[in-house]
DSSP file (Angstrom, degrees, kcal/mol; ACC not computed):
  #  RESIDUE AA STRUCTURE BP1 BP2  ACC     N-H-->O    O-->H-N    N-H-->O    O-->H-N    TCO  KAPPA ALPHA  PHI   PSI    X-CA   Y-CA   Z-CA
    1    1 A M              0   0    0      0, 0.0     3,-0.1     0, 0.0    32,-0.0   0.000 360.0 360.0 360.0 128.6    0.0    0.0    0.0
    2    2 A T        -     0   0    0      1,-0.2     2,-0.4    99,-0.1     0, 0.0   0.896 360.0 -18.5 -90.8 -82.5    1.5    3.3   -1.0
    3    3 A N        -     0   0    0     98,-0.2     2,-0.5     2,-0.0    98,-0.2  -0.963  57.4-154.8-140.0 118.6   -0.6    6.2    0.1
    4    4 A T  E     -A  100   0A   0     96,-3.2    96,-1.8    -2,-0.4     2,-0.5  -0.838   2.7-161.3-102.9 124.6   -4.1    6.2    1.2
    5    5 A K  E     +A   99   0A   0     -2,-0.5     2,-0.4    94,-0.2    94,-0.2  -0.857  15.2 174.8-102.8 121.2   -6.5    9.2    0.9
    6    6 A L  E     -A   98   0A   0     92,-2.8    92,-3.2    -2,-0.5     2,-0.8  -0.984  29.8-140.5-128.9 138.3   -9.6    9.2    3.0
    7    7 A N  E     +A   97   0A   0     -2,-0.4    20,-0.3    90,-0.2     2,-0.2  -0.904  44.9 165.0 -95.9 114.5  -12.2   11.9    3.6
    8    8 A V  E     -A   96   0A   0     88,-2.4    88,-3.1    -2,-0.8     2,-0.5  -0.820  44.3-111.1-128.3 161.2  -13.0   11.6    7.3
    9    9 A L  E     -AB  95  25A   0     16,-2.8    16,-2.2    -2,-0.2     2,-1.6  -0.882  29.4-135.0 -89.1 124.4  -14.7   13.3   10.2
   10   10 A F  E     + B   0  24A   0     84,-3.0    83,-4.3    -2,-0.5    84,-0.3  -0.644  33.7 176.6 -73.4  84.3  -12.0   14.4   12.7
   11   11 A K  E     -     0   0A   0     -2,-1.6     2,-0.3    12,-0.8    -1,-0.2   0.905  45.3 -22.1 -76.0 -45.4  -14.0   13.2   15.7
   12   12 A K  E     - B   0  23A   0     11,-1.4    11,-2.5    80,-0.1     2,-0.4  -0.995  35.9-147.9-159.3 163.6  -11.7   13.8   18.7
   13   13 A M  E     - B   0  22A   0     -2,-0.3     2,-0.4     9,-0.2     9,-0.2  -0.993  19.2-176.6-132.2 139.2   -8.4   14.4   20.2
   14   14 A Q  E     - B   0  21A   0      7,-2.1     7,-3.6    -2,-0.4     2,-0.5  -0.999   9.7-154.8-136.7 135.4   -7.7   13.2   23.7
   15   15 A K  E     + B   0  20A   0     -2,-0.4     2,-0.2     5,-0.2     5,-0.2  -0.929  15.3 171.4-112.4 128.3   -4.4   13.9   25.5
   16   16 A D        -     0   0    0      3,-2.6    -2,-0.0    -2,-0.5     3,-0.0  -0.724  53.2 -82.2-120.8-175.2   -2.8   11.9   28.2
   17   17 A D  S    S+     0   0    0     -2,-0.2     3,-0.1     1,-0.2    62,-0.0   0.757 122.9  22.4 -61.7 -26.8    0.8   12.2   29.8
   18   18 A K  S    S+     0   0    0      1,-0.2    61,-1.7    60,-0.1     2,-0.3   0.595 123.7  22.1-113.9 -17.8    2.6   10.2   27.1
   19   19 A K  E     - C   0  78A   0     59,-0.2    -3,-2.6    60,-0.1     2,-0.4  -0.988  58.9-128.3-153.9 157.6    0.5   10.2   24.0
   20   20 A E  E     -BC  15  77A   0     57,-3.5    57,-2.7    -2,-0.3     2,-0.7  -0.938  24.6-147.3-108.3 129.7   -2.2   12.0   22.0
   21   21 A V  E     -BC  14  76A   0     -7,-3.6    -7,-2.1    -2,-0.4     2,-0.4  -0.875  12.8-167.2-106.6 119.2   -5.1    9.9   20.8
   22   22 A L  E     -BC  13  75A   0     53,-2.2    53,-2.6    -2,-0.7     2,-0.5  -0.864   0.5-166.4-103.8 132.8   -6.7   10.9   17.4
   23   23 A E  E     -BC  12  74A   0    -11,-2.5   -11,-1.4    -2,-0.4   -12,-0.8  -0.974   5.3-176.6-122.4 135.1  -10.0    9.4   16.3
   24   24 A F  E     -BC  10  73A   0     49,-2.6    49,-3.1    -2,-0.5     2,-0.4  -0.961  11.7-149.2-123.3 146.3  -11.4    9.7   12.8
   25   25 A H  E     -BC   9  72A   0    -16,-2.2   -16,-2.8    -2,-0.3     2,-0.6  -0.956   2.9-158.3-117.3 132.7  -14.8    8.5   11.4
   26   26 A V  E     - C   0  71A   0     45,-2.7    45,-2.5    -2,-0.4     2,-0.2  -0.968  24.7-138.1-106.8 119.0  -15.4    7.3    7.9
   27   27 A Q  E     + C   0  70A   0     -2,-0.6    43,-0.2   -20,-0.3     3,-0.1  -0.566  58.9  17.4 -85.9 139.6  -19.2    7.7    7.3
   28   28 A G  S    S-     0   0    0     41,-2.3    -2,-0.1    -2,-0.2    41,-0.0  -0.205  91.7 -74.8  94.1 174.1  -21.1    4.9    5.4
   29   29 A N  S    S+     0   0    0     -2,-0.1     2,-0.7    37,-0.1    -1,-0.1   0.772 101.7  86.3 -84.3 -29.2  -20.5    1.3    4.5
   30   30 A E        +     0   0    0     -3,-0.1    -1,-0.0     4,-0.0    -3,-0.0  -0.682  49.3 172.5 -91.1 121.1  -18.0    1.8    1.8
   31   31 A L    >   -     0   0    0     -2,-0.7     3,-0.6   -25,-0.0   -25,-0.0  -0.961  28.1-132.8-121.4 110.9  -14.4    2.1    2.9
   32   32 A P  T 3  S+     0   0    0      0, 0.0     5,-0.1     0, 0.0   -28,-0.0  -0.305  89.0  12.1 -66.4 146.0  -11.8    2.1    0.2
   33   33 A N  T 3> S+     0   0    0      3,-0.1     4,-2.3     1,-0.1     5,-0.2   0.919  78.5 163.4  61.3  46.8   -8.8   -0.1    0.7
   34   34 A T  H <> S+     0   0    0     -3,-0.6     4,-2.1     1,-0.2     5,-0.1   0.877  71.0  47.9 -66.0 -36.0  -10.5   -2.0    3.6
   35   35 A Q  H  > S+     0   0    0      2,-0.2     4,-2.3     1,-0.2    -1,-0.2   0.887 112.2  48.4 -77.6 -38.1   -8.2   -4.9    3.6
   36   36 A E  H  > S+     0   0    0      2,-0.2     4,-1.5     1,-0.2    -1,-0.2   0.906 110.4  51.2 -67.1 -37.3   -5.1   -2.8    3.5
   37   37 A L  H >X S+     0   0    0     -4,-2.3     4,-1.4     2,-0.2     3,-0.8   0.967 110.0  50.7 -63.0 -49.7   -6.3   -0.6    6.3
   38   38 A V  H >< S+     0   0    0     -4,-2.1     3,-0.7     1,-0.3    -1,-0.2   0.901 109.2  52.0 -49.0 -46.0   -7.0   -3.7    8.4
   39   39 A G  H 3< S+     0   0    0     -4,-2.3    -1,-0.3     1,-0.2    -2,-0.2   0.783 107.9  51.0 -59.4 -32.0   -3.5   -4.9    7.6
   40   40 A L  H X< S+     0   0    0     -4,-1.5     3,-1.8    -3,-0.8    21,-0.3   0.689  81.9 113.6 -81.3 -21.5   -1.9   -1.7    8.7
   41   41 A A  T << S+     0   0    0     -4,-1.4    21,-0.2    -3,-0.7     3,-0.1  -0.296  79.6  25.8 -55.0 125.1   -3.8   -1.7   12.1
   42   42 A G  T 3  S+     0   0    0     19,-4.3    -1,-0.3     1,-0.4     2,-0.2   0.525 109.0  95.2  93.4   8.8   -1.3   -2.2   15.0
   43   43 A S  S <  S-     0   0    0     -3,-1.8    18,-3.3    18,-0.5     2,-0.5  -0.642  82.3 -93.0-116.9 179.6    1.6   -0.7   13.0
   44   44 A I  E     +D   60   0A   0     61,-0.5    59,-2.3    16,-0.3     2,-0.3  -0.835  43.6 179.3 -94.7 127.9    3.2    2.5   12.6
   45   45 A V  E     -DE  59 102A   0     14,-2.9    14,-2.5    -2,-0.5     2,-0.5  -0.815  31.1-117.0-127.3 166.6    2.0    4.8    9.8
   46   46 A I  E     -DE  58 101A   0     55,-3.8    55,-1.5    -2,-0.3     2,-0.3  -0.926  38.1-162.4-102.4 126.7    2.9    8.2    8.5
   47   47 A L  E     +DE  57 100A   0     10,-2.3    10,-1.5    -2,-0.5     2,-0.3  -0.802  17.9 175.7-109.0 143.8   -0.1   10.7    8.8
   48   48 A N  E     -DE  56  99A   0     51,-1.7    51,-3.0    -2,-0.3     2,-0.8  -0.911  20.0-153.0-150.9 125.6   -1.0   14.0    7.3
   49   49 A V  E >   - E   0  98A   0      6,-0.5     3,-1.4    -2,-0.3     5,-0.4  -0.882  19.3-151.0 -94.4 110.5   -4.2   15.9    7.8
   50   50 A D  T 3  S+     0   0    0     47,-2.3    -1,-0.2    -2,-0.8    48,-0.1   0.787  88.9  53.4 -59.6 -35.2   -4.3   17.9    4.5
   51   51 A E  T 3  S+     0   0    0     46,-0.3    -1,-0.3    -3,-0.1     2,-0.1   0.687 101.5  71.1 -79.9 -13.7   -6.2   20.9    5.8
   52   52 A S  S <  S-     0   0    0     -3,-1.4     3,-0.3     1,-0.1    36,-0.1  -0.431  77.2-134.4 -92.7 175.2   -3.7   21.6    8.8
   53   53 A K  S    S+     0   0    0     34,-0.3    -1,-0.1     1,-0.1     3,-0.1  -0.049  75.6 109.6-113.3  31.9   -0.1   22.8    8.5
   54   54 A A        -     0   0    0     -5,-0.4    -1,-0.1     1,-0.2    34,-0.1   0.638  67.6-149.7 -84.3 -12.7    1.2   20.2   10.9
   55   55 A G        -     0   0    0     -3,-0.3    -6,-0.5    -6,-0.2     2,-0.3  -0.338  38.3 -36.8  77.8-167.7    3.0   18.3    8.2
   56   56 A T  E     +D   48   0A   0     -8,-0.1     2,-0.3    -3,-0.1    -8,-0.2  -0.690  61.8 168.1 -90.8 143.2    3.6   14.6    8.3
   57   57 A F  E     -D   47   0A   0    -10,-1.5   -10,-2.3    -2,-0.3     2,-0.1  -0.992  35.8 -99.1-154.4 157.2    4.3   12.6   11.5
   58   58 A N  E     +D   46   0A   0     -2,-0.3     2,-0.3   -12,-0.2    20,-0.3  -0.436  41.6 174.0 -73.6 146.2    4.5    8.9   12.8
   59   59 A A  E     -D   45   0A   0    -14,-2.5   -14,-2.9    18,-0.1     2,-0.5  -0.990  35.1-114.7-150.0 149.3    1.6    7.6   14.6
   60   60 A E  E     -DF  44  76A   0     16,-3.0    16,-2.6    -2,-0.3     2,-1.1  -0.717  25.9-140.1 -75.3 126.5    0.6    4.1   15.9
   61   61 A F  E     + F   0  75A   0    -18,-3.3   -19,-4.3    -2,-0.5   -18,-0.5  -0.781  27.8 179.7 -83.5  97.2   -2.4    2.9   14.0
   62   62 A V  E     -     0   0A   0     12,-1.4     2,-0.3    -2,-1.1    -1,-0.2   0.937  48.4 -21.4 -70.5 -52.6   -4.3    1.4   17.0
   63   63 A S  E     - F   0  74A   0     11,-1.3    11,-2.3    -3,-0.2     2,-0.4  -0.997  36.6-142.5-164.3 158.6   -7.4    0.0   15.6
   64   64 A V  E     - F   0  73A   0     -2,-0.3     2,-0.5     9,-0.2     9,-0.2  -0.987  26.9-176.5-126.1 116.1  -10.1   -0.1   12.8
   65   65 A Q  E     - F   0  72A   0      7,-2.3     7,-3.4    -2,-0.4     2,-0.4  -0.969   3.0-169.1-122.7 121.2  -13.6   -0.6   14.2
   66   66 A K  E     + F   0  71A   0     -2,-0.5     5,-0.2     5,-0.3     2,-0.2  -0.859  13.2 160.0-107.5 137.4  -16.5   -0.9   11.8
   67   67 A D        -     0   0    0      3,-2.6     3,-0.0    -2,-0.4    -2,-0.0  -0.729  57.6 -74.5-136.2-159.7  -20.2   -0.9   12.5
   68   68 A S  S    S+     0   0    0     -2,-0.2     3,-0.1     1,-0.2    -2,-0.0   0.820 125.8  29.1 -70.9 -27.8  -23.4   -0.3   10.4
   69   69 A K  S    S+     0   0    0      1,-0.2   -41,-2.3   -42,-0.1     2,-0.3   0.685 123.6   3.6-107.7 -16.8  -23.0    3.5   10.1
   70   70 A K  E     -C   27   0A   0    -43,-0.2    -3,-2.6   -41,-0.1     2,-0.5  -0.981  52.7-126.0-159.2 166.2  -19.3    4.3   10.3
   71   71 A T  E     -CF  26  66A   0    -45,-2.5   -45,-2.7    -2,-0.3     2,-0.5  -0.996  26.3-150.2-121.9 124.4  -15.7    3.1   10.6
   72   72 A T  E     -CF  25  65A   0     -7,-3.4    -7,-2.3    -2,-0.5     2,-0.5  -0.809   8.1-166.1 -94.6 128.7  -13.7    4.4   13.3
   73   73 A L  E     -CF  24  64A   0    -49,-3.1   -49,-2.6    -2,-0.5     2,-0.4  -0.954   7.7-164.8-117.5 127.2   -9.9    4.8   12.9
   74   74 A K  E     -CF  23  63A   0    -11,-2.3   -12,-1.4    -2,-0.5   -11,-1.3  -0.904   7.2-177.5-116.8 137.2   -7.8    5.4   16.1
   75   75 A F  E     -CF  22  61A   0    -53,-2.6   -53,-2.2    -2,-0.4     2,-0.4  -0.957  15.8-148.5-133.6 147.3   -4.2    6.6   16.2
   76   76 A N  E     -CF  21  60A   0    -16,-2.6   -16,-3.0    -2,-0.3     2,-0.5  -0.974  13.0-169.1-119.4 134.2   -1.7    7.3   18.9
   77   77 A I  E     -C   20   0A   0    -57,-2.7   -57,-3.5    -2,-0.4   -18,-0.1  -0.979  25.0-116.0-125.9 135.8    0.9   10.0   18.6
   78   78 A K  E >   -C   19   0A   0     -2,-0.5     3,-1.3   -20,-0.3   -59,-0.2  -0.179  23.0-117.9 -59.3 151.6    3.8   10.4   20.9
   79   79 A G  G >  S+     0   0    0    -61,-1.7     3,-1.1     1,-0.3   -60,-0.1   0.589 107.4  75.6 -69.5  -8.6    4.1   13.5   23.1
   80   80 A D  G 3  S+     0   0    0      1,-0.2    -1,-0.3   -62,-0.2     3,-0.2   0.547  88.2  62.3 -83.6   2.6    7.4   14.5   21.3
   81   81 A S  G X>  +     0   0    0     -3,-1.3     4,-2.4     1,-0.1     3,-0.8   0.041  67.1 121.8-102.1  19.8    5.2   15.7   18.3
   82   82 A D  H <>  +     0   0    0     -3,-1.1     4,-1.9     1,-0.2     5,-0.2   0.843  66.8  58.5 -59.7 -34.4    3.4   18.4   20.4
   83   83 A D  H 34 S+     0   0    0     -3,-0.2     4,-0.4     1,-0.2    -1,-0.2   0.889 113.4  37.5 -56.6 -40.2    4.4   21.2   18.1
   84   84 A K  H X4 S+     0   0    0     -3,-0.8     3,-1.0     1,-0.2     4,-0.4   0.856 113.3  57.6 -83.1 -35.5    2.8   19.5   15.1
   85   85 A V  H >X S+     0   0    0     -4,-2.4     3,-1.7     1,-0.3     4,-0.7   0.833  95.9  63.1 -65.8 -29.6   -0.3   18.2   17.1
   86   86 A I  G >< S+     0   0    0     -4,-1.9     3,-0.5     1,-0.3    -1,-0.3   0.806  96.5  60.2 -64.7 -30.4   -1.2   21.6   18.3
   87   87 A K  G <4 S+     0   0    0     -3,-1.0   -34,-0.3    -4,-0.4    -1,-0.3   0.633  98.0  59.3 -72.3 -11.1   -1.8   22.5   14.7
   88   88 A L  G X> S+     0   0    0     -3,-1.7     3,-2.0    -4,-0.4     4,-0.5   0.714  82.0  84.4 -89.3 -19.5   -4.5   19.8   14.4
   89   89 A Y  G X< S+     0   0    0     -4,-0.7     3,-1.0    -3,-0.5    -1,-0.2   0.816  82.4  57.7 -57.7 -33.7   -6.7   21.2   17.1
   90   90 A P  G 34 S+     0   0    0      0, 0.0    -1,-0.3     0, 0.0    -2,-0.1   0.663 106.9  51.8 -63.1 -12.8   -8.6   23.7   15.0
   91   91 A H  G X4 S+     0   0    0     -3,-2.0     3,-2.0    -4,-0.1   -81,-0.3   0.530  78.4 115.3 -99.4  -5.9   -9.6   20.8   12.7
   92   92 A A  T << S+     0   0    0     -3,-1.0   -81,-0.2    -4,-0.5     3,-0.1  -0.428  80.8  23.0 -69.4 139.1  -11.1   18.5   15.3
   93   93 A G  T 3  S+     0   0    0    -83,-4.3     2,-0.3     1,-0.3    -1,-0.3   0.477 108.7  96.3  81.9   5.2  -14.8   18.1   14.8
   94   94 A K  S <  S-     0   0    0     -3,-2.0   -84,-3.0   -84,-0.3     2,-0.4  -0.740  83.5 -96.3-118.7 168.0  -14.6   18.9   11.1
   95   95 A S  E     +A    9   0A   0     -2,-0.3     2,-0.3   -86,-0.2   -86,-0.2  -0.704  51.1 171.8 -84.3 139.4  -14.3   16.9    7.9
   96   96 A V  E     -A    8   0A   0    -88,-3.1   -88,-2.4    -2,-0.4     2,-0.6  -0.894  38.5-111.8-138.4 165.2  -10.8   16.6    6.7
   97   97 A T  E     -A    7   0A   0     -2,-0.3   -47,-2.3   -90,-0.2     2,-0.5  -0.921  34.5-161.0 -97.5 116.7   -8.7   14.7    4.1
   98   98 A L  E     -AE   6  49A   0    -92,-3.2   -92,-2.8    -2,-0.6     2,-0.4  -0.917   3.6-163.1-101.7 124.7   -6.4   12.2    5.9
   99   99 A F  E     +AE   5  48A   0    -51,-3.0   -51,-1.7    -2,-0.5     2,-0.3  -0.949  14.3 178.0-106.0 134.9   -3.3   10.8    4.0
  100  100 A M  E     +AE   4  47A   0    -96,-1.8   -96,-3.2    -2,-0.4   -53,-0.2  -0.996  10.3 168.8-139.4 139.8   -1.8    7.7    5.4
  101  101 A E  E     - E   0  46A   0    -55,-1.5   -55,-3.8    -2,-0.3   -98,-0.2  -0.976  41.2 -94.4-148.3 151.8    1.1    5.5    4.3
  102  102 A P  E     - E   0  45A   0      0, 0.0   -57,-0.2     0, 0.0     2,-0.2  -0.391  38.5-143.4 -68.0 140.7    3.0    2.6    6.1
  103  103 A S        -     0   0    0    -59,-2.3   -59,-0.2     2,-0.2   -57,-0.0  -0.691  15.0-134.2 -94.1 158.6    6.2    3.5    8.0
  104  104 A Q  S    S+     0   0    0     -2,-0.2     2,-0.3     2,-0.1    -1,-0.1   0.507  77.0 103.5 -82.9  -7.0    9.3    1.6    8.2
  105  105 A M        -     0   0    0    -61,-0.1   -61,-0.5     1,-0.1    -2,-0.2  -0.546  67.2-134.1 -80.7 138.6    9.4    2.2   11.9
  106  106 A S     >  -     0   0    0     -2,-0.3     4,-2.9     1,-0.1     5,-0.2  -0.444  21.4-111.8 -87.4 162.9    8.4   -0.6   14.2
  107  107 A V  H  > S+     0   0    0      1,-0.2     4,-2.1     2,-0.2     5,-0.2   0.926 119.0  53.5 -55.2 -46.3    6.1   -0.2   17.3
  108  108 A D  H  > S+     0   0    0      1,-0.2     4,-0.6     2,-0.2    -1,-0.2   0.852 109.5  47.1 -61.1 -35.2    9.0   -0.9   19.5
  109  109 A D  H >4 S+     0   0    0      2,-0.2     3,-0.7     1,-0.2    -2,-0.2   0.911 108.9  56.1 -62.5 -46.9   11.1    1.9   17.9
  110  110 A F  H 3< S+     0   0    0     -4,-2.9    -2,-0.2     1,-0.3    -1,-0.2   0.881 115.3  36.5 -57.6 -43.2    8.1    4.3   18.1
  111  111 A Y  H 3< S+     0   0    0     -4,-2.1    -1,-0.3    -5,-0.2     2,-0.2   0.474  85.1 122.1 -92.6  -4.5    7.7    3.9   21.9
  112  112 A D    <<  -     0   0    0     -3,-0.7    -3,-0.0    -4,-0.6    -4,-0.0  -0.433  38.5-174.3 -56.8 121.3   11.5    3.6   22.7
  113  113 A E        +     0   0    0     -2,-0.2     2,-0.7     2,-0.1    -1,-0.2   0.722  54.6  94.6 -90.5 -25.3   12.2    6.3   25.1
  114  114 A E        -     0   0    0      1,-0.0     2,-0.3     2,-0.0    -2,-0.1  -0.566  62.2-156.1 -77.9 106.9   15.9    5.8   25.3
  115  115 A E        -     0   0    0     -2,-0.7     2,-0.4     2,-0.0    -2,-0.1  -0.617  11.5-170.3 -80.7 143.5   17.8    8.1   22.9
  116  116 A Y        -     0   0    0     -2,-0.3     2,-0.6     0, 0.0    -2,-0.0  -0.980  25.7-116.1-136.2 148.7   21.2    7.1   21.7
  117  117 A E        -     0   0    0     -2,-0.4     2,-0.1     1,-0.0    -2,-0.0  -0.679  36.5-167.7 -81.9 128.4   23.8    8.7   19.9
  118  118 A G        -     0   0    0     -2,-0.6     2,-0.5     1,-0.0    -1,-0.0  -0.342  30.2 -85.2-106.4-175.1   24.5    7.1   16.5
  119  119 A I        -     0   0    0     -2,-0.1     2,-0.4    16,-0.0    -1,-0.0  -0.841  40.7-130.5 -98.1 134.0   27.3    7.5   14.0
  120  120 A E        +     0   0    0     -2,-0.5    12,-1.6    12,-0.1     2,-0.3  -0.688  40.7 152.7 -85.8 138.2   26.9   10.3   11.5
  121  121 A Y  E     -G  131   0B   0     -2,-0.4     2,-0.4    10,-0.2    10,-0.2  -0.967  34.6-135.8-158.9 166.3   27.4    9.4    7.8
  122  122 A K  E     -G  130   0B   0      8,-2.1     8,-3.1    -2,-0.3     2,-0.5  -0.992  19.0-134.5-133.4 133.4   26.4   10.3    4.3
  123  123 A I  E     -G  129   0B   0     -2,-0.4     6,-0.2     6,-0.2     5,-0.1  -0.803  20.6-140.1 -92.0 124.5   25.4    7.9    1.5
  124  124 A D    >   -     0   0    0      4,-2.6     3,-1.9    -2,-0.5    -1,-0.0  -0.238  28.0-102.3 -77.1 167.6   26.9    8.5   -1.7
  125  125 A K  T 3  S+     0   0    0      1,-0.3    -1,-0.1     2,-0.1    -2,-0.0   0.771 123.2  57.1 -66.7 -22.1   25.0    8.2   -5.0
  126  126 A D  T 3  S-     0   0    0      2,-0.1    -1,-0.3     1,-0.0    -2,-0.0   0.399 124.1-105.6 -88.0   3.4   26.8    4.7   -5.6
  127  127 A G  S <  S+     0   0    0     -3,-1.9     2,-0.1     1,-0.3    -2,-0.1   0.324  75.2 137.5  96.4  -9.5   25.3    3.6   -2.3
  128  128 A T        -     0   0    0     -5,-0.1    -4,-2.6     1,-0.1     2,-0.5  -0.421  48.6-131.8 -69.0 144.2   28.5    3.8   -0.2
  129  129 A A  E     -G  123   0B   0     -6,-0.2     2,-0.5    -2,-0.1    -6,-0.2  -0.843  15.8-162.4-101.5 134.5   28.4    5.2    3.3
  130  130 A N  E     -G  122   0B   0     -8,-3.1    -8,-2.1    -2,-0.5     2,-0.2  -0.955  12.4-142.2-119.1 123.5   31.0    7.8    4.3
  131  131 A V  E     -G  121   0B   0     -2,-0.5   -10,-0.2   -10,-0.2   -12,-0.0  -0.516  30.5-102.4 -72.3 143.7   31.5    8.4    8.0
  132  132 A V    >   -     0   0    0    -12,-1.6     3,-1.4    -2,-0.2   -12,-0.1  -0.553  33.1-129.2 -66.7 131.2   32.2   12.0    9.2
  133  133 A P  T 3  S+     0   0    0      0, 0.0    -1,-0.1     0, 0.0    -2,-0.1   0.754  96.4  66.1 -61.8 -27.8   35.9   12.2    9.8
  134  134 A D  T 3  S+     0   0    0      2,-0.1     2,-0.2     0, 0.0    -2,-0.0   0.563  79.5  99.6 -67.7 -12.3   35.8   13.7   13.3
  135  135 A Q  S <  S-     0   0    0     -3,-1.4     2,-0.2   -15,-0.1   -16,-0.0  -0.559  76.0-118.7 -87.3 142.9   34.2   10.8   14.9
  136  136 A M        -     0   0    0     -2,-0.2     2,-0.1     1,-0.1    -1,-0.1  -0.540  26.5-142.5 -83.9 144.0   36.2    8.3   16.9
  137  137 A S     >  -     0   0    0     -2,-0.2     4,-1.7     1,-0.1    -1,-0.1  -0.361  27.5-106.3 -94.8 174.8   36.3    4.7   15.7
  138  138 A L  H  > S+     0   0    0      2,-0.2     4,-1.4     1,-0.2    -1,-0.1   0.891 122.3  55.1 -69.6 -40.5   36.2    1.5   17.7
  139  139 A D  H  > S+     0   0    0      1,-0.2     4,-0.7     2,-0.2     3,-0.2   0.910 107.1  48.6 -59.5 -39.3   40.0    1.1   16.8
  140  140 A E  H >4 S+     0   0    0      1,-0.2     3,-1.3     2,-0.2    -1,-0.2   0.912 100.9  67.1 -68.9 -39.9   40.8    4.5   18.2
  141  141 A E  H 3< S+     0   0    0     -4,-1.7    -1,-0.2     1,-0.3    -2,-0.2   0.845 103.4  43.2 -45.9 -44.0   38.9    3.6   21.3
  142  142 A G  H >< S+     0   0    0     -4,-1.4     3,-0.7    -3,-0.2    -1,-0.3   0.675  97.9  93.7 -86.2 -10.4   41.4    1.0   22.4
  143  143 A Q  T << S+     0   0    0     -3,-1.3     3,-0.1    -4,-0.7    -3,-0.0  -0.394  81.8  22.2 -77.5 154.8   44.4    3.0   21.5
  144  144 A G  T 3  S+     0   0    0      1,-0.2     2,-0.5    -2,-0.1    -1,-0.2   0.582  93.3 117.1  72.3   5.1   46.3    5.3   24.0
  145  145 A Q    <   -     0   0    0     -3,-0.7    -1,-0.2     3,-0.0     2,-0.1  -0.921  68.6-118.2-110.8 132.9   45.1    3.3   26.9
  146  146 A D        -     0   0    0     -2,-0.5     3,-0.1     1,-0.1    -3,-0.0  -0.350  30.8-109.0 -63.8 141.7   47.5    1.5   29.1
  147  147 A E        -     0   0    0      1,-0.1    -1,-0.1    -2,-0.1     3,-0.1  -0.503  41.3-108.1 -61.9 131.0   47.1   -2.2   29.3
  148  148 A P        -     0   0    0      0, 0.0     2,-0.2     0, 0.0    -1,-0.1  -0.302  37.7-107.7 -59.9 144.6   45.7   -3.1   32.7
  149  149 A E        -     0   0    0      1,-0.1     2,-0.5    -3,-0.1    -3,-0.0  -0.545  30.3-111.5 -81.0 147.2   48.2   -4.7   35.0
  150  150 A E        -     0   0    0     -2,-0.2     2,-0.4    -3,-0.1    -1,-0.1  -0.636  30.3-147.8 -80.1 126.0   47.9   -8.3   35.7
  151  151 A K        -     0   0    0     -2,-0.5     2,-0.7     2,-0.0    -1,-0.0  -0.809   2.2-145.1 -89.6 128.6   46.9   -8.8   39.2
  152  152 A D        -     0   0    0     -2,-0.4     5,-0.0     1,-0.1    -2,-0.0  -0.875  15.3-176.6 -97.7 113.6   48.2  -12.0   41.0
  153  153 A D        +     0   0    0     -2,-0.7    -1,-0.1     3,-0.0     3,-0.1   0.159  44.1 117.9 -99.2  20.0   45.4  -13.1   43.4
  154  154 A D    >   -     0   0    0      1,-0.2     3,-1.0     2,-0.0    -2,-0.1  -0.788  50.1-161.7 -84.4 113.8   47.4  -16.0   44.8
  155  155 A P  T 3  S+     0   0    0      0, 0.0    -1,-0.2     0, 0.0    -3,-0.0   0.741  89.7  53.4 -66.8 -22.8   47.9  -15.1   48.6
  156  156 A F  T 3  S+     0   0    0     -3,-0.1     2,-0.1     2,-0.1    -2,-0.0   0.462  81.1 112.9 -95.8  -0.1   50.7  -17.7   48.8
  157  157 A A    <   -     0   0    0     -3,-1.0     2,-0.3    -5,-0.0    -5,-0.0  -0.442  46.5-170.0 -71.5 141.3   52.8  -16.3   45.9
  158  158 A T        -     0   0    0      2,-0.1     4,-0.1    -2,-0.1    -2,-0.1  -0.888  27.7-141.1-124.9 162.4   56.2  -14.8   46.9
  159  159 A T  S    S+     0   0    0     -2,-0.3     2,-0.3     2,-0.1    -1,-0.1   0.577  82.2  81.4 -96.7 -12.8   58.6  -12.8   44.9
  160  160 A A  S    S-     0   0    0      1,-0.1    -2,-0.1     2,-0.0     5,-0.0  -0.668  89.7-103.9 -88.2 149.9   61.6  -14.5   46.5
  161  161 A S     >  -     0   0    0     -2,-0.3     4,-1.0     1,-0.1     3,-0.2  -0.220  25.0-115.4 -62.1 162.1   62.8  -17.8   45.2
  162  162 A D  H  > S+     0   0    0      1,-0.2     4,-1.4     2,-0.2     3,-0.3   0.850 115.9  57.7 -63.3 -40.9   62.1  -21.0   47.1
  163  163 A D  H  > S+     0   0    0      1,-0.2     4,-0.7     2,-0.2    -1,-0.2   0.865 103.2  52.1 -64.8 -36.5   65.8  -21.4   47.7
  164  164 A D  H >4 S+     0   0    0      1,-0.2     3,-0.6    -3,-0.2    -1,-0.2   0.837 104.4  56.6 -66.5 -35.7   66.2  -18.1   49.4
  165  165 A L  H 3< S+     0   0    0     -4,-1.0    -1,-0.2    -3,-0.3    -2,-0.2   0.806 103.9  54.8 -74.2 -30.9   63.3  -18.9   51.8
  166  166 A L  H 3<        0   0    0     -4,-1.4    -1,-0.2     1,-0.2    -2,-0.2   0.748 360.0 360.0 -75.6 -18.0   65.2  -22.0   53.0
  167  167 A D    <<        0   0    0     -4,-0.7    -1,-0.2    -3,-0.6    -2,-0.2   0.457 360.0 360.0 -90.1 360.0   68.4  -20.3   54.0
C-alpha cells in the first residue's frame, strides 16, 4: 500500500501524559482499501491531515472498528510531536482529508524512550556510506590506553625464590 487518501470526520483528540489519541470516522458502509487498512492496524504509519499545517508525523495505527453507520480509525501520537499536534486542534470536529502510508518504523522503535547517539554518515550516489571524519572509531577507542596490570590473586605467591626462603 502506498498512500491512502480518506475523507473523514476528525471526531476527537484526547491527550494523556505520554500520547495524543486521534479518532477519525469514515461515514457509510464503503471504505476504500479496507483490507489494506485492516492490515496496517497495529503498526506505525505516516499521517498527514491535509487541511492543517502540521505536516507529516509518525503515529501508531491502534485500531479499525466498523459498525453499520461508520468506521472508526484510532491513532496514537507520541508527546514529542506536540508542536505538530497543536496545529491539528482547529480541525477537530470537522471533515478533513487524511493521508496515510506505512512507515518503516516498528512499534518498539516508536515507543522507545531511550535516545542514543549514533554515527553520523552520508550515503553517496553509488550506495557507499562515508563516516564523518571527526568521529572516533572502535579502533581508536582501544588506542592510547595502558594495558591493565595483571594482578596476582594468589595469597601464597612470593617474590623470593624458594631457595632463598630455605636459607
